[in-house]
N, CA, C and O atoms as a printed pandas DataFrame, in Angstrom:
     atom_number atom_name residue_name chain_id  residue_number  x_coord  y_coord  z_coord
0              1         N          MET        A               1    3.858   -0.413   53.141
1              2        CA          MET        A               1    5.088    0.077   52.550
2              3         C          MET        A               1    5.411    1.449   53.142
3              4         O          MET        A               1    4.552    2.329   53.195
4              5         N          VAL        A               2    6.640    1.618   53.580
5              6        CA          VAL        A               2    7.064    2.863   54.210
6              7         C          VAL        A               2    7.438    3.879   53.142
7              8         O          VAL        A               2    8.254    3.605   52.262
8              9         N          GLN        A               3    6.830    5.054   53.231
9             10        CA          GLN        A               3    7.209    6.200   52.404
10            11         C          GLN        A               3    6.919    7.439   53.233
11            12         O          GLN        A               3    5.764    7.742   53.532
12            13         N          THR        A               4    7.971    8.150   53.601
13            14        CA          THR        A               4    7.820    9.303   54.473
14            15         C          THR        A               4    8.963   10.286   54.238
15            16         O          THR        A               4    9.905    9.991   53.502
16            17         N          LEU        A               5    8.874   11.434   54.857
17            18        CA          LEU        A               5    9.931   12.437   54.748
18            19         C          LEU        A               5   10.837   12.364   55.969
19            20         O          LEU        A               5   10.377   12.492   57.103
20            21         N          LEU        A               6   12.102   12.161   55.732
21            22        CA          LEU        A               6   13.100   12.175   56.789
22            23         C          LEU        A               6   13.407   13.620   57.187
23            24         O          LEU        A               6   13.659   13.914   58.356
24            25         N          VAL        A               7   13.380   14.503   56.212
25            26        CA          VAL        A               7   13.462   15.944   56.428
26            27         C          VAL        A               7   12.287   16.537   55.657
27            28         O          VAL        A               7   12.195   16.341   54.446
28            29         N          PRO        A               8   11.382   17.260   56.330
29            30        CA          PRO        A               8   10.197   17.802   55.652
30            31         C          PRO        A               8   10.559   18.739   54.498
31            32         O          PRO        A               8   11.613   19.375   54.500
32            33         N          GLU        A               9    9.661   18.807   53.517
33            34        CA          GLU        A               9    9.856   19.707   52.375
34            35         C          GLU        A               9   10.021   21.138   52.860
35            36         O          GLU        A               9    9.444   21.542   53.869
36            37         N          ASN        A              10   10.824   21.897   52.117
37            38        CA          ASN        A              10   11.067   23.319   52.371
38            39         C          ASN        A              10   11.733   23.596   53.714
39            40         O          ASN        A              10   11.564   24.680   54.272
40            41         N          THR        A              11   12.484   22.636   54.241
41            42        CA          THR        A              11   13.235   22.865   55.479
42            43         C          THR        A              11   14.446   23.727   55.163
43            44         O          THR        A              11   15.266   23.372   54.316
44            45         N          VAL        A              12   14.555   24.851   55.841
45            46        CA          VAL        A              12   15.693   25.757   55.658
46            47         C          VAL        A              12   16.683   25.474   56.779
47            48         O          VAL        A              12   16.334   25.519   57.958
48            49         N          ILE        A              13   17.920   25.182   56.396
49            50        CA          ILE        A              13   18.965   24.945   57.382
50            51         C          ILE        A              13   20.082   25.963   57.197
51            52         O          ILE        A              13   20.475   26.288   56.077
52            53         N          THR        A              14   20.581   26.455   58.321
53            54        CA          THR        A              14   21.654   27.449   58.302
54            55         C          THR        A              14   22.805   27.058   59.215
55            56         O          THR        A              14   23.809   27.766   59.297
56            57         N          ALA        A              15   22.657   25.927   59.904
57            58        CA          ALA        A              15   23.687   25.467   60.834
58            59         C          ALA        A              15   23.581   23.958   60.991
59            60         O          ALA        A              15   22.618   23.340   60.538
60            61         N          LYS        A              16   24.577   23.378   61.635
61            62        CA          LYS        A              16   24.605   21.945   61.931
62            63         C          LYS        A              16   23.326   21.560   62.676
63            64         O          LYS        A              16   22.837   22.316   63.515
64            65         N          GLY        A              17   22.779   20.354   62.355
65            66        CA          GLY        A              17   21.567   19.953   63.057
66            67         C          GLY        A              17   21.138   18.538   62.748
67            68         O          GLY        A              17   21.788   17.819   61.989
68            69         N          ASP        A              18   20.019   18.151   63.359
69            70        CA          ASP        A              18   19.443   16.827   63.211
70            71         C          ASP        A              18   17.963   16.941   62.912
71            72         O          ASP        A              18   17.292   17.861   63.378
72            73         N          GLY        A              19   17.459   15.998   62.127
73            74        CA          GLY        A              19   16.034   15.896   61.895
74            75         C          GLY        A              19   15.379   15.106   63.013
75            76         O          GLY        A              19   16.056   14.557   63.883
76            77         N          ALA        A              20   14.060   15.055   62.979
77            78        CA          ALA        A              20   13.300   14.279   63.961
78            79         C          ALA        A              20   13.398   12.793   63.618
79            80         O          ALA        A              20   13.556   12.442   62.449
80            81         N          PRO        A              21   13.308   11.923   64.612
81            82        CA          PRO        A              21   13.309   10.475   64.346
82            83         C          PRO        A              21   12.079   10.072   63.526
83            84         O          PRO        A              21   10.982   10.591   63.729
84            85         N          VAL        A              22   12.289    9.137   62.599
85            86        CA          VAL        A              22   11.207    8.619   61.759
86            87         C          VAL        A              22   11.128    7.104   61.965
87            88         O          VAL        A              22   12.129    6.399   61.839
88            89         N          ASP        A              23    9.936    6.619   62.281
89            90        CA          ASP        A              23    9.714    5.200   62.549
90            91         C          ASP        A              23    9.637    4.424   61.235
91            92         O          ASP        A              23    8.803    4.729   60.382
92            93         N          ILE        A              24   10.508    3.420   61.067
93            94        CA          ILE        A              24   10.491    2.572   59.864
94            95         C          ILE        A              24   10.203    1.114   60.215
95            96         O          ILE        A              24   10.434    0.220   59.401
96            97         N          SER        A              25    9.696    0.874   61.429
97            98        CA          SER        A              25    9.505   -0.501   61.898
98            99         C          SER        A              25    8.479   -1.283   61.077
99           100         O          SER        A              25    8.488   -2.514   61.105
100          101         N          ALA        A              26    7.606   -0.604   60.356
101          102        CA          ALA        A              26    6.594   -1.291   59.539
102          103         C          ALA        A              26    7.142   -1.773   58.194
103          104         O          ALA        A              26    6.425   -2.430   57.439
104          105         N          ALA        A              27    8.380   -1.461   57.892
105          106        CA          ALA        A              27    8.960   -1.835   56.595
106          107         C          ALA        A              27    9.060   -3.351   56.446
107          108         O          ALA        A              27    9.431   -4.054   57.386
108          109         N          GLN        A              28    8.730   -3.838   55.269
109          110        CA          GLN        A              28    8.805   -5.266   54.970
110          111         C          GLN        A              28   10.160   -5.662   54.385
111          112         O          GLN        A              28   10.732   -6.683   54.767
112          113         N          SER        A              29   10.670   -4.852   53.459
113          114        CA          SER        A              29   11.885   -5.243   52.733
114          115         C          SER        A              29   13.179   -4.818   53.420
115          116         O          SER        A              29   14.211   -5.458   53.217
116          117         N          ARG        A              30   13.156   -3.765   54.222
117          118        CA          ARG        A              30   14.337   -3.236   54.925
118          119         C          ARG        A              30   15.373   -2.638   53.971
119          120         O          ARG        A              30   16.525   -2.431   54.353
120          121         N          VAL        A              31   14.960   -2.361   52.728
121          122        CA          VAL        A              31   15.813   -1.658   51.767
122          123         C          VAL        A              31   15.065   -0.378   51.389
123          124         O          VAL        A              31   13.874   -0.414   51.082
124          125         N          PHE        A              32   15.778    0.758   51.414
125          126        CA          PHE        A              32   15.139    2.049   51.206
126          127         C          PHE        A              32   15.890    2.867   50.161
127          128         O          PHE        A              32   17.114    2.795   50.046
128          129         N          LEU        A              33   15.132    3.635   49.414
129          130        CA          LEU        A              33   15.704    4.629   48.507
130          131         C          LEU        A              33   15.547    5.976   49.193
131          132         O          LEU        A              33   14.430    6.423   49.453
132          133         N          LEU        A              34   16.667    6.618   49.483
133          134        CA          LEU        A              34   16.667    7.954   50.071
134          135         C          LEU        A              34   16.882    8.953   48.945
135          136         O          LEU        A              34   17.757    8.759   48.100
136          137         N          THR        A              35   16.102   10.006   48.927
137          138        CA          THR        A              35   16.273   11.045   47.922
138          139         C          THR        A              35   16.445   12.383   48.616
139          140         O          THR        A              35   15.525   12.884   49.262
140          141         N          LEU        A              36   17.635   12.956   48.477
141          142        CA          LEU        A              36   17.932   14.288   48.993
142          143         C          LEU        A              36   17.583   15.291   47.909
143          144         O          LEU        A              36   18.142   15.254   46.813
144          145         N          GLY        A              37   16.669   16.177   48.215
145          146        CA          GLY        A              37   16.316   17.260   47.295
146          147         C          GLY        A              37   16.849   18.573   47.830
147          148         O          GLY        A              37   16.470   19.003   48.919
148          149         N          ILE        A              38   17.720   19.209   47.075
149          150        CA          ILE        A              38   18.217   20.537   47.445
150          151         C          ILE        A              38   17.482   21.523   46.547
151          152         O          ILE        A              38   17.705   21.568   45.337
152          153         N          LEU        A              39   16.609   22.306   47.154
153          154        CA          LEU        A              39   15.738   23.207   46.414
154          155         C          LEU        A              39   16.336   24.595   46.238
155          156         O          LEU        A              39   16.124   25.252   45.219
156          157         N          ARG        A              40   17.085   25.030   47.242
157          158        CA          ARG        A              40   17.724   26.344   47.191
158          159         C          ARG        A              40   19.074   26.263   47.878
159          160         O          ARG        A              40   19.255   25.523   48.845
160          161         N          ILE        A              41   20.023   27.042   47.359
161          162        CA          ILE        A              41   21.386   27.006   47.887
162          163         C          ILE        A              41   22.072   28.317   47.504
163          164         O          ILE        A              41   21.758   28.904   46.469
164          165         N          LEU        A              42   22.993   28.769   48.323
165          166        CA          LEU        A              42   23.818   29.925   47.991
166          167         C          LEU        A              42   25.095   29.428   47.331
167          168         O          LEU        A              42   25.430   28.248   47.439
168          169         N          GLU        A              43   25.804   30.309   46.654
169          170        CA          GLU        A              43   27.089   29.896   46.091
170          171         C          GLU        A              43   28.128   29.819   47.198
171          172         O          GLU        A              43   27.985   30.454   48.243
172          173         N          GLN        A              44   29.155   29.048   46.965
173          174        CA          GLN        A              44   30.296   28.885   47.873
174          175         C          GLN        A              44   29.880   28.341   49.238
175          176         O          GLN        A              44   30.198   28.915   50.279
176          177         N          GLU        A              45   29.161   27.219   49.203
177          178        CA          GLU        A              45   28.812   26.533   50.436
178          179         C          GLU        A              45   28.655   25.044   50.167
179          180         O          GLU        A              45   28.476   24.627   49.023
180          181         N          SER        A              46   28.724   24.244   51.232
181          182        CA          SER        A              46   28.625   22.797   51.084
182          183         C          SER        A              46   27.681   22.220   52.140
183          184         O          SER        A              46   27.476   22.792   53.210
184          185         N          LEU        A              47   27.117   21.062   51.790
185          186        CA          LEU        A              47   26.208   20.338   52.670
186          187         C          LEU        A              47   26.689   18.898   52.791
187          188         O          LEU        A              47   26.933   18.235   51.783
188          189         N          ASP        A              48   26.825   18.416   54.019
189          190        CA          ASP        A              48   27.124   17.014   54.306
190          191         C          ASP        A              48   25.918   16.469   55.056
191          192         O          ASP        A              48   25.589   16.950   56.140
192          193         N          LEU        A              49   25.256   15.462   54.479
193          194        CA          LEU        A              49   24.064   14.890   55.097
194          195         C          LEU        A              49   24.252   13.390   55.278
195          196         O          LEU        A              49   24.575   12.672   54.331
196          197         N          SER        A              50   24.044   12.926   56.509
197          198        CA          SER        A              50   24.170   11.508   56.825
198          199         C          SER        A              50   22.872   11.013   57.460
199          200         O          SER        A              50   22.054   11.800   57.937
200          201         N          VAL        A              51   22.704    9.688   57.452
201          202        CA          VAL        A              51   21.508    9.054   58.001
202          203         C          VAL        A              51   21.945    8.116   59.121
203          204         O          VAL        A              51   22.838    7.287   58.948
204          205         N          TRP        A              52   21.300    8.267   60.264
205          206        CA          TRP        A              52   21.634    7.506   61.461
206          207         C          TRP        A              52   20.477    6.594   61.839
207          208         O          TRP        A              52   19.321    6.902   61.549
208          209         N          GLY        A              53   20.780    5.480   62.481
209          210        CA          GLY        A              53   19.760    4.528   62.877
210          211         C          GLY        A              53   19.738    4.299   64.372
211          212         O          GLY        A              53   20.740    4.478   65.064
212          213         N          SER        A              54   18.548    3.888   64.867
213          214        CA          SER        A              54   18.371    3.644   66.290
214          215         C          SER        A              54   17.345    2.540   66.502
215          216         O          SER        A              54   16.403    2.393   65.722
216          217         N          ALA        A              55   17.535    1.776   67.552
217          218        CA          ALA        A              55   16.567    0.742   67.917
218          219         C          ALA        A              55   15.410    1.324   68.731
219          220         O          ALA        A              55   14.294    0.806   68.690
220          221         N          ASP        A              56   15.684    2.412   69.477
221          222        CA          ASP        A              56   14.671    2.957   70.380
222          223         C          ASP        A              56   14.270    4.403   70.094
223          224         O          ASP        A              56   13.374    4.924   70.758
224          225         N          GLY        A              57   14.898    5.058   69.139
225          226        CA          GLY        A              57   14.569    6.449   68.812
226          227         C          GLY        A              57   15.264    7.475   69.678
227          228         O          GLY        A              57   15.014    8.672   69.536
228          229         N          THR        A              58   16.143    7.027   70.586
229          230        CA          THR        A              58   16.872    7.968   71.432
230          231         C          THR        A              58   18.390    7.773   71.387
231          232         O          THR        A              58   19.138    8.744   71.498
232          233         N          THR        A              59   18.846    6.543   71.228
233          234        CA          THR        A              59   20.275    6.241   71.166
234          235         C          THR        A              59   20.655    6.010   69.707
235          236         O          THR        A              59   20.107    5.121   69.056
236          237         N          TRP        A              60   21.603    6.816   69.187
237          238        CA          TRP        A              60   21.901    6.821   67.749
238          239         C          TRP        A              60   23.255    6.228   67.399
239          240         O          TRP        A              60   23.644    6.270   66.232
240          241         N          GLY        A              61   23.976    5.690   68.339
241          242        CA          GLY        A              61   25.243    5.038   68.033
242          243         C          GLY        A              61   26.347    6.035   67.707
243          244         O          GLY        A              61   26.187    7.243   67.882
244          245         N          ASP        A              62   27.468    5.506   67.230
245          246        CA          ASP        A              62   28.628    6.358   66.970
246          247         C          ASP        A              62   29.024    6.389   65.495
247          248         O          ASP        A              62   30.053    6.963   65.140
248          249         N          LYS        A              63   28.207    5.772   64.634
249          250        CA          LYS        A              63   28.537    5.743   63.211
250          251         C          LYS        A              63   27.258    5.836   62.369
251          252         O          LYS        A              63   26.264    5.171   62.662
252          253         N          ALA        A              64   27.294    6.661   61.330
253          254        CA          ALA        A              64   26.152    6.807   60.428
254          255         C          ALA        A              64   25.937    5.527   59.626
255          256         O          ALA        A              64   26.888    4.804   59.330
256          257         N          LEU        A              65   24.691    5.255   59.279
257          258        CA          LEU        A              65   24.365    4.111   58.425
258          259         C          LEU        A              65   24.743    4.390   56.973
259          260         O          LEU        A              65   25.153    3.488   56.242
260          261         N          ALA        A              66   24.600    5.643   56.569
261          262        CA          ALA        A              66   24.879    6.046   55.186
262          263         C          ALA        A              66   25.123    7.551   55.155
263          264         O          ALA        A              66   24.716    8.280   56.060
264          265         N          ALA        A              67   25.791    8.000   54.100
265          266        CA          ALA        A              67   26.039    9.428   53.922
266          267         C          ALA        A              67   26.022    9.760   52.437
267          268         O          ALA        A              67   26.576    9.030   51.616
268          269         N          PHE        A              68   25.387   10.856   52.113
269          270        CA          PHE        A              68   25.429   11.361   50.741
270          271         C          PHE        A              68   26.803   11.980   50.517
271          272         O          PHE        A              68   27.383   12.539   51.448
272          273         N          PRO        A              69   27.326   11.892   49.319
273          274        CA          PRO        A              69   28.560   12.644   49.021
274          275         C          PRO        A              69   28.311   14.139   49.244
275          276         O          PRO        A              69   27.186   14.613   49.086
276          277         N          GLN        A              70   29.341   14.862   49.604
277          278        CA          GLN        A              70   29.210   16.298   49.858
278          279         C          GLN        A              70   28.559   16.991   48.670
279          280         O          GLN        A              70   28.894   16.709   47.519
280          281         N          LYS        A              71   27.617   17.907   48.951
281          282        CA          LYS        A              71   26.845   18.577   47.903
282          283         C          LYS        A              71   27.126   20.079   47.888
283          284         O          LYS        A              71   27.308   20.716   48.925
284          285         N          PHE        A              72   27.154   20.623   46.650
285          286        CA          PHE        A              72   27.418   22.045   46.437
286          287         C          PHE        A              72   26.349   22.705   45.570
287          288         O          PHE        A              72   26.323   23.931   45.462
288          289         N          TYR        A              73   25.458   21.912   44.943
289          290        CA          TYR        A              73   24.497   22.435   43.977
290          291         C          TYR        A              73   23.104   21.899   44.258
291          292         O          TYR        A              73   22.945   20.870   44.915
292          293         N          LYS        A              74   22.096   22.601   43.755
293          294        CA          LYS        A              74   20.745   22.087   43.936
294          295         C          LYS        A              74   20.466   20.950   42.961
295          296         O          LYS        A              74   21.135   20.805   41.938
296          297         N          GLY        A              75   19.466   20.154   43.303
297          298        CA          GLY        A              75   19.100   19.007   42.490
298          299         C          GLY        A              75   18.604   17.877   43.369
299          300         O          GLY        A              75   18.480   18.030   44.584
300          301         N          GLU        A              76   18.319   16.731   42.742
301          302        CA          GLU        A              76   17.890   15.536   43.470
302          303         C          GLU        A              76   18.998   14.502   43.442
303          304         O          GLU        A              76   19.609   14.252   42.403
304          305         N          HIS        A              77   19.249   13.901   44.601
305          306        CA          HIS        A              77   20.364   12.982   44.746
306          307         C          HIS        A              77   19.887   11.711   45.451
307          308         O          HIS        A              77   19.515   11.769   46.623
308          309         N          PRO        A              78   19.888   10.548   44.755
309          310        CA          PRO        A              78   19.428    9.294   45.363
310          311         C          PRO        A              78   20.550    8.551   46.091
311          312         O          PRO        A              78   21.730    8.710   45.781
312          313         N          LEU        A              79   20.146    7.735   47.069
313          314        CA          LEU        A              79   21.081    6.896   47.812
314          315         C          LEU        A              79   20.316    5.675   48.305
315          316         O          LEU        A              79   19.246    5.810   48.897
316          317         N          LEU        A              80   20.856    4.488   48.064
317          318        CA          LEU        A              80   20.221    3.249   48.506
318          319         C          LEU        A              80   20.730    2.883   49.902
319          320         O          LEU        A              80   21.933    2.910   50.162
320          321         N          LEU        A              81   19.801    2.543   50.792
321          322        CA          LEU        A              81   20.136    2.161   52.157
322          323         C          LEU        A              81   19.588    0.764   52.409
323          324         O          LEU        A              81   18.373    0.565   52.428
324          325         N          ASP        A              82   20.481   -0.203   52.602
325          326        CA          ASP        A              82   20.097   -1.594   52.821
326          327         C          ASP        A              82   20.268   -1.935   54.296
327          328         O          ASP        A              82   21.387   -1.975   54.806
328          329         N          LEU        A              83   19.151   -2.179   54.976
329          330        CA          LEU        A              83   19.173   -2.504   56.403
330          331         C          LEU        A              83   18.801   -3.956   56.671
331          332         O          LEU        A              83   18.420   -4.298   57.790
332          333         N          THR        A              84   18.905   -4.812   55.659
333          334        CA          THR        A              84   18.517   -6.214   55.852
334          335         C          THR        A              84   19.372   -6.905   56.917
335          336         O          THR        A              84   18.890   -7.819   57.586
336          337         N          ALA        A              85   20.596   -6.500   57.083
337          338        CA          ALA        A              85   21.470   -7.102   58.092
338          339         C          ALA        A              85   21.391   -6.367   59.436
339          340         O          ALA        A              85   22.097   -6.721   60.380
340          341         N          LYS        A              86   20.543   -5.359   59.519
341          342        CA          LYS        A              86   20.422   -4.561   60.752
342          343         C          LYS        A              86   18.959   -4.528   61.202
343          344         O          LYS        A              86   18.331   -3.470   61.225
344          345         N          SER        A              87   18.433   -5.685   61.555
345          346        CA          SER        A              87   17.015   -5.793   61.921
346          347         C          SER        A              87   16.663   -5.015   63.188
347          348         O          SER        A              87   15.487   -4.743   63.432
348          349         N          GLU        A              88   17.656   -4.655   63.996
349          350        CA          GLU        A              88   17.389   -3.913   65.229
350          351         C          GLU        A              88   17.023   -2.449   64.975
351          352         O          GLU        A              88   16.447   -1.801   65.849
352          353         N          ILE        A              89   17.344   -1.920   63.799
353          354        CA          ILE        A              89   17.072   -0.514   63.485
354          355         C          ILE        A              89   15.580   -0.317   63.244
355          356         O          ILE        A              89   14.996   -0.927   62.349
356          357         N          LYS        A              90   14.969    0.552   64.065
357          358        CA          LYS        A              90   13.533    0.841   63.956
358          359         C          LYS        A              90   13.270    2.309   63.609
359          360         O          LYS        A              90   12.164    2.671   63.208
360          361         N          PHE        A              91   14.296    3.150   63.767
361          362        CA          PHE        A              91   14.147    4.583   63.531
362          363         C          PHE        A              91   15.325    5.090   62.705
363          364         O          PHE        A              91   16.445    4.593   62.822
364          365         N          LEU        A              92   15.048    6.089   61.866
365          366        CA          LEU        A              92   16.078    6.792   61.109
366          367         C          LEU        A              92   16.021    8.269   61.461
367          368         O          LEU        A              92   14.974    8.790   61.845
368          369         N          ARG        A              93   17.152    8.933   61.327
369          370        CA          ARG        A              93   17.233   10.369   61.557
370          371         C          ARG        A              93   18.317   10.945   60.649
371          372         O          ARG        A              93   19.358   10.321   60.443
372          373         N          ALA        A              94   18.072   12.116   60.117
373          374        CA          ALA        A              94   19.064   12.814   59.291
374          375         C          ALA        A              94   19.927   13.709   60.181
375          376         O          ALA        A              94   19.451   14.289   61.157
376          377         N          HIS        A              95   21.194   13.803   59.822
377          378        CA          HIS        A              95   22.120   14.737   60.470
378          379         C          HIS        A              95   22.812   15.516   59.354
379          380         O          HIS        A              95   23.225   14.934   58.352
380          381         N          TRP        A              96   22.938   16.818   59.526
381          382        CA          TRP        A              96   23.592   17.617   58.503
382          383         C          TRP        A              96   24.606   18.573   59.115
383          384         O          TRP        A              96   24.485   19.024   60.254
384          385         N          GLU        A              97   25.605   18.852   58.296
385          386        CA          GLU        A              97   26.611   19.861   58.614
386          387         C          GLU        A              97   26.772   20.732   57.384
387          388         O          GLU        A              97   26.790   20.235   56.258
388          389         N          VAL        A              98   26.888   22.043   57.605
389          390        CA          VAL        A              98   26.980   22.994   56.500
390          391         C          VAL        A              98   28.227   23.850   56.661
391          392         O          VAL        A              98   28.725   24.054   57.768
392          393         N          ASN        A              99   28.716   24.343   55.536
393          394        CA          ASN        A              99   29.910   25.172   55.541
394          395         C          ASN        A              99   29.751   26.247   54.470
395          396         O          ASN        A              99   29.157   26.000   53.420
396          397         N          ARG        A             100   30.275   27.423   54.732
397          398        CA          ARG        A             100   30.238   28.525   53.756
398          399         C          ARG        A             100   31.594   29.213   53.772
399          400         O          ARG        A             100   32.228   29.339   54.819
400          401         N          TRP        A             101   32.029   29.655   52.600
401          402        CA          TRP        A             101   33.318   30.332   52.473
402          403         C          TRP        A             101   33.185   31.423   51.416
403          404         O          TRP        A             101   32.151   31.536   50.758
404          405         N          GLY        A             102   34.232   32.221   51.257
405          406        CA          GLY        A             102   34.242   33.242   50.213
406          407         C          GLY        A             102   33.622   34.546   50.682
407          408         O          GLY        A             102   33.630   34.867   51.870
408          409         N          ARG        A             103   33.087   35.286   49.733
409          410        CA          ARG        A             103   32.539   36.604   50.028
410          411         C          ARG        A             103   31.052   36.525   50.363
411          412         O          ARG        A             103   30.412   35.489   50.183
412          413         N          GLY        A             104   30.520   37.643   50.852
413          414        CA          GLY        A             104   29.105   37.679   51.214
414          415         C          GLY        A             104   28.893   37.232   52.651
415          416         O          GLY        A             104   29.827   37.170   53.451
416          417         N          THR        A             105   27.650   36.926   52.953
417          418        CA          THR        A             105   27.297   36.494   54.307
418          419         C          THR        A             105   28.037   35.207   54.696
419          420         O          THR        A             105   28.306   34.352   53.852
420          421         N          GLU        A             106   28.355   35.091   55.963
421          422        CA          GLU        A             106   29.057   33.902   56.439
422          423         C          GLU        A             106   28.099   32.773   56.793
423          424         O          GLU        A             106   28.533   31.642   57.008
424          425         N          THR        A             107   26.807   33.064   56.856
425          426        CA          THR        A             107   25.823   32.055   57.247
426          427         C          THR        A             107   25.380   31.244   56.033
427          428         O          THR        A             107   24.875   31.811   55.065
428          429         N          PRO        A             108   25.565   29.918   56.072
429          430        CA          PRO        A             108   25.085   29.075   54.976
430          431         C          PRO        A             108   23.558   29.033   54.967
431          432         O          PRO        A             108   22.918   29.293   55.986
432          433         N          MET        A             109   22.982   28.707   53.815
433          434        CA          MET        A             109   21.536   28.578   53.716
434          435         C          MET        A             109   21.212   27.533   52.658
435          436         O          MET        A             109   21.580   27.676   51.492
436          437         N          PHE        A             110   20.524   26.488   53.078
437          438        CA          PHE        A             110   20.039   25.446   52.184
438          439         C          PHE        A             110   18.555   25.264   52.441
439          440         O          PHE        A             110   18.097   25.374   53.578
440          441         N          GLU        A             111   17.808   24.986   51.389
441          442        CA          GLU        A             111   16.422   24.561   51.532
442          443         C          GLU        A             111   16.374   23.145   50.981
443          444         O          GLU        A             111   16.641   22.918   49.801
444          445         N          ILE        A             112   16.027   22.182   51.853
445          446        CA          ILE        A             112   16.141   20.774   51.472
446          447         C          ILE        A             112   14.898   19.978   51.874
447          448         O          ILE        A             112   14.017   20.464   52.584
448          449         N          ALA        A             113   14.867   18.749   51.394
449          450        CA          ALA        A             113   13.922   17.722   51.833
450          451         C          ALA        A             113   14.609   16.379   51.610
451          452         O          ALA        A             113   15.428   16.241   50.702
452          453         N          VAL        A             114   14.276   15.387   52.438
453          454        CA          VAL        A             114   14.799   14.036   52.247
454          455         C          VAL        A             114   13.626   13.062   52.341
455          456         O          VAL        A             114   12.959   12.963   53.371
456          457         N          LEU        A             115   13.394   12.351   51.246
457          458        CA          LEU        A             115   12.325   11.365   51.164
458          459         C          LEU        A             115   12.900    9.975   51.401
459          460         O          LEU        A             115   13.959    9.640   50.870
460          461         N          VAL        A             116   12.206    9.167   52.197
461          462        CA          VAL        A             116   12.565    7.768   52.432
462          463         C          VAL        A             116   11.451    6.925   51.824
463          464         O          VAL        A             116   10.283    7.067   52.184
464          465         N          ARG        A             117   11.827    6.045   50.898
465          466        CA          ARG        A             117   10.846    5.188   50.230
466          467         C          ARG        A             117   11.343    3.749   50.287
467          468         O          ARG        A             117   12.442    3.438   49.828
468          469         N          GLU        A             118   10.521    2.883   50.854
469          470        CA          GLU        A             118   10.867    1.465   50.921
470          471         C          GLU        A             118   10.851    0.867   49.517
471          472         O          GLU        A             118    9.942    1.132   48.730
472          473         N          VAL        A             119   11.859    0.062   49.212
473          474        CA          VAL        A             119   11.910   -0.644   47.934
474          475         C          VAL        A             119   11.112   -1.934   48.119
475          476         O          VAL        A             119   11.447   -2.737   48.990
476          477         N          PRO        A             120   10.056   -2.151   47.316
477          478        CA          PRO        A             120    9.221   -3.347   47.483
478          479         C          PRO        A             120   10.006   -4.639   47.285
479          480         O          PRO        A             120   10.964   -4.686   46.514
480          481         N          LYS        A             121    9.583   -5.693   48.000
481          482        CA          LYS        A             121   10.242   -6.990   47.914
482          483         C          LYS        A             121   10.227   -7.539   46.482
483          484         O          LYS        A             121   11.162   -8.222   46.065
484          485         N          GLU        A             122    9.170   -7.239   45.743
485          486        CA          GLU        A             122    9.077   -7.730   44.357
486          487         C          GLU        A             122   10.203   -7.154   43.495
487          488         O          GLU        A             122   10.762   -7.851   42.647
488          489         N          VAL        A             123   10.520   -5.920   43.710
489          490        CA          VAL        A             123   11.605   -5.278   42.955
490          491         C          VAL        A             123   12.938   -5.912   43.333
491          492         O          VAL        A             123   13.782   -6.163   42.473
492          493         N          LEU        A             124   13.119   -6.169   44.624
493          494        CA          LEU        A             124   14.380   -6.756   45.086
494          495         C          LEU        A             124   14.552   -8.183   44.587
495          496         O          LEU        A             124   15.677   -8.620   44.343
496          497         N          ALA        A             125   13.458   -8.911   44.432
497          498        CA          ALA        A             125   13.520  -10.298   43.959
498          499         C          ALA        A             125   13.963  -10.393   42.498
499          500         O          ALA        A             125   14.477  -11.426   42.068
500          501         N          ASN        A             126   13.765   -9.321   41.743
501          502        CA          ASN        A             126   14.107   -9.310   40.317
502          503         C          ASN        A             126   15.504   -8.798   40.015
503          504         O          ASN        A             126   15.872   -8.683   38.846
504          505         N          ARG        A             127   16.290   -8.489   41.037
505          506        CA          ARG        A             127   17.627   -7.953   40.749
506          507         C          ARG        A             127   18.683   -8.984   40.780
507          508         O          ARG        A             127   19.853   -8.676   40.556
């Protein structure tokens, strides 16, 4: 069962960027629960985080597989990612964009983590 961090705990981001590729080829169910944890945030800023897929870990296509709604506050935010129809996807990667407005420093600052947890086939069979 796949359970790993798409973005490591306590990752501080201040600009647009990408996480490292994470191998999900060992997954049995191909359905994942993504949990975005925002641990620290400044006021008057936003975070857009999307998840991209790849067959080889280098080519990421032109469209995200999933995206969290824009975030402005700290907390935990779940998102279900169903890849059952996309058997070619072997790697996932996070992409984020940040924005800051208003007074104070112009540099955004978020401390985040993103957990990827495979949903077991037994759970999926009962829905």
